[in-house]
C-alpha positions in Angstrom: 3.3 -6.3 0.0 2.5 -6.1 3.4 3.4 -7.2 7.2 2.0 -11.0 6.7 -0.3 -12.5 3.8 -2.6 -15.1 4.0 -3.6 -17.9 1.6 -6.9 -18.2 1.8 -10.2 -20.0 -0.1 -13.9 -19.2 0.0 -16.9 -20.7 -2.4 -17.3 -18.4 -5.5 -20.8 -17.6 -7.2 -21.3 -20.7 -8.5 -19.3 -22.6 -6.2 -15.9 -22.7 -7.3 -12.9 -22.6 -5.1 -11.6 -18.7 -5.3 -8.0 -18.4 -4.3 -7.2 -15.1 -2.2 -4.8 -14.0 -0.6 -5.8 -11.8 2.4 -2.9 -8.9 3.2 -2.9 -8.2 6.9 -1.3 -5.0 8.8 1.2 -5.3 11.0 -0.7 -4.4 14.2 -4.3 -3.3 14.5 -6.9 -3.6 11.7 -8.7 -0.1 10.6 -10.6 -1.8 8.3 -10.7 -4.0 5.4 -10.9 -3.9 1.7 -11.1 -5.4 -1.3 -10.0 -5.1 -4.7 -11.1 -7.0 -7.7 -8.3 -7.5 -10.5 -9.1 -6.8 -14.7 -9.7 -8.6 -16.8 -8.7 -11.7 -18.0 -5.5 -10.4 -15.0 -5.3 -12.2 -11.5 -4.7 -10.6 -8.0 -1.0 -10.8 -8.4 -0.7 -8.6 -10.3 2.2 -5.6 -9.4 -0.1 -3.2 -9.0 -2.5 -5.2 -6.9 0.0 -5.9 -4.6 1.8 -2.7 -4.6 -1.7 -0.9 -3.4 -2.4 -3.8 -0.8 1.0 -3.2 1.1 0.4 0.5 1.5 -3.0 -0.1 2.8 -1.4 -2.5 4.8 1.3 -0.2 6.1 -2.3 2.1 7.1 -3.6 -0.7 8.9 -5.9 -1.6 5.9 -6.1 -5.3 5.8 -6.9 -6.2 1.9 -8.7 -9.3 0.5 -7.4 -9.7 -3.2 -8.6 -12.5 -5.1 -8.5 -14.1 -8.8 -12.4 -14.6 -10.0 -13.7 -17.5 -11.5 -11.9 -19.4 -13.4 -8.8 -17.2 -13.3 -5.5 -17.3 -11.7 -5.6 -20.3 -9.0 -9.2 -20.2 -8.5 -11.4 -22.7 -10.2 -14.3 -22.8 -12.7 -15.2 -22.5 -16.3 -13.5 -19.3 -17.6 -16.2 -19.8 -20.4 -19.0 -19.9 -18.2 -18.3 -16.5 -16.4 -19.3 -12.8 -17.3 -19.6 -9.5 -16.4 -22.9 -10.2 -13.4 -20.8 -13.2 -12.3 -17.9 -11.3 -11.0 -20.2 -9.1 -9.2 -21.6 -12.3 -8.0 -18.1 -13.5 -7.2 -17.4 -10.4 -5.7 -20.1 -10.3 -3.3 -18.9 -13.9 -2.4 -15.4 -13.0 -1.6 -17.7 -9.8 1.0 -19.9 -12.6 2.6 -16.7 -14.1 3.8 -15.0 -11.6 4.9 -17.9 -10.6 6.6 -18.1 -14.3 8.1 -14.9 -14.8 9.0 -12.8 -11.3 9.6 -15.5 -8.2 9.0 -17.4 -7.1 6.6 -15.5 -4.4 4.1 -15.4 -0.8 4.5 -13.4 -0.3 1.1 -13.8 -1.8 -2.1 -10.6 -1.3 -4.6 -11.5 -2.4 -8.5 -9.6 -2.4 -11.7 -10.5 -1.9 -15.0 -13.2 -4.5 -15.1 -13.5 -5.5 -11.3 -13.8 -1.1 -11.2 -16.9 -1.6 -13.0 -18.1 -4.6 -10.7 -17.0 -2.8 -7.6 -19.3 0.0 -8.7 -22.0 -2.0 -9.9 -21.6 -3.9 -6.2 -21.3 -1.2 -4.2 -24.4 0.2 -2.9 -25.6 -3.8 -2.1 -22.8 -4.0 0.7 -23.9 -1.9 3.8 -21.3 -2.1 5.3 -18.7 -0.5 2.5 -17.4 3.5 2.9 -15.5 4.3 -0.4 -15.0 3.1 -3.6 -11.8 3.0 -5.9 -11.7 3.0 -9.6 -8.4 2.2 -11.1 -9.0 2.8 -15.1 -12.3 1.8 -15.0 -15.1 1.2 -17.9 -18.4 3.7 -17.3 -19.7 1.0 -19.4 -18.8 -2.9 -19.4 -19.3 -3.3 -22.6 -16.4 -1.4 -23.3 -14.3 -4.7 -22.7 -15.6 -6.3 -26.0 -12.6 -3.8 -27.7 -10.4 -6.5 -26.4 -11.3 -9.3 -28.5 -11.0 -7.3 -31.6 -11.8 -9.7 -35.2 -12.9 -12.8 -32.5 -16.1 -10.7 -31.4 -17.3 -11.5 -35.1 -16.3 -15.2 -34.4 -18.4 -15.5 -31.3 -20.7 -13.7 -32.4 -21.2 -16.2 -35.2 -20.2 -19.1 -34.1 -21.4 -18.6 -30.2 -17.7 -19.3 -29.3 -13.9 -18.3 -30.0 -10.3 -18.9 -28.9 -9.1 -15.4 -27.6 -5.8 -14.4 -26.8 -5.4 -11.9 -24.1 -2.4 -10.8 -22.1 -0.3 -13.6 -23.9 -3.0 -16.2 -22.7 -5.7 -18.0 -24.6 -9.2 -18.1 -23.0 -12.2 -19.4 -24.4 -14.9 -16.2 -24.6 -18.4 -17.6 -25.1 -21.7 -15.5 -26.7 -23.2 -15.2 -23.6 -20.4 -13.3 -22.0 -21.0 -10.6 -25.1 -24.7 -10.8 -24.1 -24.4 -10.0 -20.5 -22.3 -7.4 -20.8 -24.0 -5.3 -23.2 -27.5 -5.9 -20.9 -25.1 -4.7 -18.3 -25.1 -1.0 -17.3 -23.5 0.9 -14.0 -24.3 4.3 -14.5 -27.5 4.3 -12.8 -25.8 2.2 -10.1 -22.9 5.0 -10.0 -25.2 7.9 -9.8 -27.6 5.4 -6.6 -24.3 4.8 -5.1 -24.0 7.4 -2.3 -20.8 6.3 -1.6 -17.3 8.9 -1.9 -15.5 7.6 -4.7 -12.4 8.3 -6.0 -11.8 8.0 -9.5 -8.0 6.6 -10.7 -7.3 6.9 -14.5 -4.0 7.3 -16.7 -4.8 10.0 -19.5 -2.7 7.6 -21.6 -4.7 4.7 -20.8 -5.1 3.0 -24.0 -7.1 0.1 -23.4 -9.9 2.0 -21.3 -9.8 5.5 -22.1 -9.8 8.5 -20.5 -13.1 10.0 -21.6 -14.7 6.8 -19.6 -13.6 8.4 -15.6 -15.4 11.8 -17.1 -18.6 9.4 -17.4 -18.4 7.8 -14.4 -17.3 11.1 -12.6 -20.2 13.3 -13.8 -23.0 10.3 -12.9 -21.8 10.1 -9.9 -23.0 12.2 -6.4 -20.3 13.8 -4.1 -18.0 13.3 -2.4 -16.1 12.4 -5.4 -12.9 12.7 -6.5 -10.9 12.3 -9.5 -6.5 11.8 -10.0 -5.0 11.5 -13.5 -2.1 8.6 -13.7 0.1 10.3 -15.4 2.5 8.5 -17.7 0.7 5.6 -16.9 -0.6 2.2 -18.8 -3.1 0.5 -18.2 -2.5 -1.6 -16.2 0.3 0.0 -13.9 3.3 -2.1 -14.9 5.6 0.7 -13.6 6.4 0.1 -10.4 6.7 4.0 -10.1 3.3 4.7 -11.5 1.7 1.2 -8.8 3.6 2.7 -5.6 1.9 6.6 -6.7 -1.4 5.0 -6.8 -1.1 3.2 -3.7 0.1 6.6 -2.2 -3.2 8.1 -3.2 -5.2 5.9 -2.1 -3.9 5.3 1.3 -3.8 9.1 1.7 -7.6 9.5 0.6 -8.9 6.5 2.2 -8.0 8.1 5.8 -10.7 10.3 5.8 -13.1 7.1 5.4 -12.3 4.5 7.5 -11.6 5.0 11.6 -9.1 6.7 12.7 -5.8 4.5 13.8 -5.9 4.5 17.9 -2.8 4.1 20.0 -1.8 1.0 21.3 -3.0 2.1 25.0 -2.7 4.3 27.1 1.3 3.5 27.7 3.6 3.5 24.7 3.7 -0.1 23.4 6.6 -1.7 25.3 7.9 -3.1 21.7 7.8 -1.9 18.0 7.4 -4.5 15.6 9.2 -5.6 12.7 8.1 -8.4 10.1 9.3 -8.7 6.1 6.2 -8.0 4.1 7.0 -10.4 1.0 7.5 -7.3 -1.2 11.3 -7.3 -2.6 14.6 -8.8 -0.8 14.1 -6.4 2.8 10.5 -4.6 3.0 9.8 -4.8 6.3 6.8 -3.5 8.3 7.0 -1.2 11.4 4.5 -1.3 14.2 5.4 1.4 16.7 2.3 2.0 18.9 0.0 3.9 16.3 2.6 4.8 13.7 3.4 2.6 11.1 6.4 2.4 8.7 8.1 0.5 6.3 12.2 -0.2 6.3 14.0 -1.1 3.2 17.2 0.0 1.3 18.2 1.7 -1.6 17.5 0.1 -5.0 21.3 -0.2 -5.5 21.6 -2.9 -3.2 18.4 -5.0 -4.4 15.6 -2.9 -2.3 12.5 -0.9 -3.4 13.6 1.6 -1.4 9.9 2.4 -0.5 11.5 3.8 3.7 14.3 4.6 5.5 17.5 1.8 5.4 17.9 0.3 9.4 21.1 3.2 9.8 18.7 5.6 8.6 16.5 5.3 11.1 19.3 4.8 14.0 20.3 8.4 12.4 17.2 9.1 12.5 17.1 9.0 16.6 20.4 10.1 17.7 19.0 13.2 15.2 15.1 13.6 17.4 16.8 12.9 20.6 19.6 15.8 20.1 16.4 17.6 19.2 14.0 17.1 21.5 17.0 16.8 24.5 18.1 21.1 23.8 14.5 22.0 23.4 13.6 20.2 26.8 17.1 21.7 28.5 16.4 25.7 26.6 12.5 25.9 28.1 13.7 24.6 31.7 16.5 26.9 31.8 14.9 29.7 30.1 17.0 29.7 27.1 16.1 31.7 24.4 16.9 29.5 21.0 15.6 29.8 18.3 14.1 26.5 15.8 16.8 23.5 16.1 18.0 21.7 12.9 20.3 18.3 13.1 21.9 16.4 10.5 22.9 13.5 11.4 25.3 11.1 8.7 26.8 7.2 9.5 29.9 5.9 8.2 32.3 3.4 9.2 36.2 4.0 9.9 38.8 2.9 11.0 39.0 2.9 14.3 43.0 4.8 14.3 40.6 7.3 12.3 38.3 7.4 15.3 39.4 7.1 18.0 43.0 5.8 19.1 45.1 8.2 17.1 46.9 8.2 13.5 50.2 6.2 14.5 48.1 3.3 16.0 47.3 0.4 13.6 43.8 0.2 12.3 42.4 -2.8 14.1 39.0 -2.9 12.5 36.3 0.0 12.5 33.5 1.8 14.4 30.4 3.1 13.4 30.7 7.4 13.4 28.0 9.1 13.2 28.6 12.9 12.1 25.7 15.8 14.5 25.1 18.9 13.2 23.4 21.1 14.7 21.8 23.8 13.3 20.4 27.0 15.1 18.6 29.7 14.0 18.9 33.1 15.0 22.1 34.5 17.0 24.9 32.1 17.9 27.7 32.9 20.3 30.4 30.7 20.9 29.5 30.5 24.2 25.9 29.2 23.3 27.4 27.1 21.0 29.9 25.1 23.4 26.9 24.8 25.9 24.7 23.5 22.9 27.3 20.9 22.3 27.6 20.0 26.3 23.7 19.3 26.4 24.0 17.4 23.1 26.5 14.8 24.8 23.5 13.9 27.1 20.8 13.3 24.8 19.7 9.8 26.0 20.6 8.3 22.6 23.8 9.8 22.3 24.8 8.3 25.2 23.2 5.0 24.1 25.3 4.5 21.0 27.9 6.0 22.7 28.0 3.6 26.2 26.8 0.4 24.2 24.3 -1.9 24.8 23.1 -5.2 25.6 21.0 -7.1 22.8 19.1 -10.3 24.2 17.8 -12.6 21.8 14.8 -15.0 22.0 13.2 -17.4 19.2 9.7 -18.1 18.9 7.1 -20.4 16.8 4.7 -17.5 15.6 1.6 -17.4 15.9 -0.1 -19.5 12.7 
């Protein structure tokens, strides 16, 4: 998910302890975001996890919590309603304000999106709001109750199956969502709004996105989550939503400041907990993912370690050639470097075909393409200069790796 995930607890609207996870970036924090999950869901839904991971990658810490009576949070779900969800969201914002920094971003999925819209204007520090599959009217959730709605109205409560689990829904919940309206809240919110919705959403129809969009003032944006379901259960859909949110938020949160005037003395790589191999990388002001392909059990969310090694060789080669060309007044066109990596037998790479194989070594094949005229003499000179690239020399000469093991803080 993120560079680190901290389990936290805080009191909700009724005093019940709410369970949460704080996804922290690998490096300095640009902003804090609050994530409100969908009706009868939890903070650990795939979409919530993936969005938190992508935001952490760009330096945004995300607090995602379970509403009262749901997931790992305490309290009676039967005593909750839309208003109590809004109050839980306020409590979460207060927790961040007291212990870290007030949230700059609210993100809400489905009914959580409606709650985010309802509370946004009351949290002055919020700079941007994002909704995913949100209803334009909280009472829209009542259609999920099906035939149980009549029983609740007649008898005061009923057991309802939602997402394979049984919940007690009381009449007060019905009355509360019918009284609640977010149209005025949206119209007076005065915050940048990003609306994500699938045209195929069978739980909350796409017309809800239209109503929210028309009620909101600019700046407002709409992104269609083509082919996605309401819960973003397909990892590709969750990943797309996460990437869109991360890109859009860059305009409304603080820029990622460089870590000092000089380059960092080290890069930091930390497991995210998402998938088997995904790691978050902090290199100066740059935040990246490293991963492995799906074929070997990874999520393919970033280059592999050997891909990064090939990138280092290719980039260093290109930079070295450009510096040489400028220094010598050599007019060459744009440089492109293609690098591939493989393991080869020692006899194939070094000692010749007649030498018995005694093991394998790493072989990087580098192909340099130059735009424009390219004579034989120039090609030979380019090879000579490329071989002087610092990363090339490091790879050929070998290096020493010193290792220390420390107890992580916290």
